[in-house]
N, C-alpha and C positions, 0 to 999 in steps of 0.2 A: 728883641726875640719876643712874643708869646708864649704861652703853655702848649696851646693846640697847636701852634707850628715848629715847635720844638718836639712835640712825640712826635710830629708827620715827617721830622729831619733825619736822613739815613743815620748820623753820628746816632740817634737815640735809639732808633732800632738797634743799633749794632750792639749798643750799654745797655739797656734792657734784655734784649732777646736772646743774642749770643754770646754775650759774657757771662752771664749764668753756666750758661752748658760747659764751654771753653774752663772756667775755673773749677767747675764738679770734676769734669774730665780730670785735671789736673791735680785736684786732691785724690780722687781714684787710683791716678799711679804715685801720687806718694804716699797713701797708705800701703800700696803693694810691694813700695820698696824699704819696709820694714820689715827686718828677716825675721821678728818672732813680736807676737804681743803679749804684754804684759797678763798674768796669770788670775788677774783681779777681773776678766770677762768670763761669766758662764761659760762650760766646757760640756754643756750635755748632747747627747747625740742629735744631729741635725742644727745644733745651733749656725754654724759655720754658714748653711746655705740661708737660714733666714735673715743672716747678716747678708750677703749675697742679693739674695731678692729686693730685701729692701732698700740696699743701697743703689742697685742697677732698675727699679720701680721709680727712686725718684728720678736717676737720669734720664729714664726713657720718658718721665712726663716733661723735664724740661728741655730736651731733643722735640718734644712734639709739640712745645710751647713754641719754642722758637720757629719752627717749621710753621705752623701755622698764622707765625705774626709774617712772615716771609712776604713780599710783594709778589715775587717768584710764583706765576700761575702753577706752572708744575710742582713748587713745593707744596703749595695750598692741597693741591687733586690729591698728591700722593702723599703726603704728610704721614700716615700711618704706616707704611710700607717703608717709606725712607726711615723713620725714627727706628724701625724694627731691624734695619739693614745697617744703618749706624751705630746704632748703639750692639746689635752682637757682634760687628766686627771688632767695635771699639774691648767691646767684654772678652773674645778670643785672643786680640792683642793683650789685652792685660794679663791673661793667664802664658801666656808665651815670655809676655816680661816675667812676671814672675818665676817663671825658669829658672831666670837669669840671678835672684837675689837667695843668697845662701838661708839657709835655712824655712824655704820656702818652696815652693813643688805646684805645677801646672796640675790642671783637673781640669777633665775634658766635664765631670761633673757641674763645676763650679760654671764654667763655659756654659754648660746647659740651662742651668738659673737663672745666670744673666739675661740669656737671651729670653726666657719663660718671662721675667721679670718686666725685661723692655717689651717684647709684648702686650703684656697684660697691660702696661702704663699706655701703648700707643691706642690700645683699642676701650681705653676707660678713661682716658685722658677726659673728652668732652663731654660723659656722662656724669664725670665730679665735676668738672666746673658748671655744670647746668644745675647741680643738687647741692652742693655748698660754698652758702654765698662767701667764706672766708676765700673763697679759691676762685671767686669772678671776678674778687680788685689788683689778684695777683698777675691776670690772664694780659 
């Protein structure tokens, strides 16, 4: 099988586009299972919101990338709204998960920041892709 044929194959698309989303979702789940982070991290006011925004912005970009590469016309046409829905629901479920972890608590504000980050990623993904050459190779 040649490289162009391989890139068109279903298994390649699964591995290249869906697997990073699932792996990153797993990483978020794993980090949410940690009862308490070491004190070496900065602790200024709002730091946790910056972390949440960054974490979910990247998650939103990965989801948007996956949906944009899907062969489904529906997924392509509604990639922005689907990205927002998937990322927001995952953020809410992540907060719910944290409510069961000793030393952690669920926060509506964290869920709001997660949703804001995913929405920002969904709506800026193509703009970034066009303007930053490095990201063109990753798409």
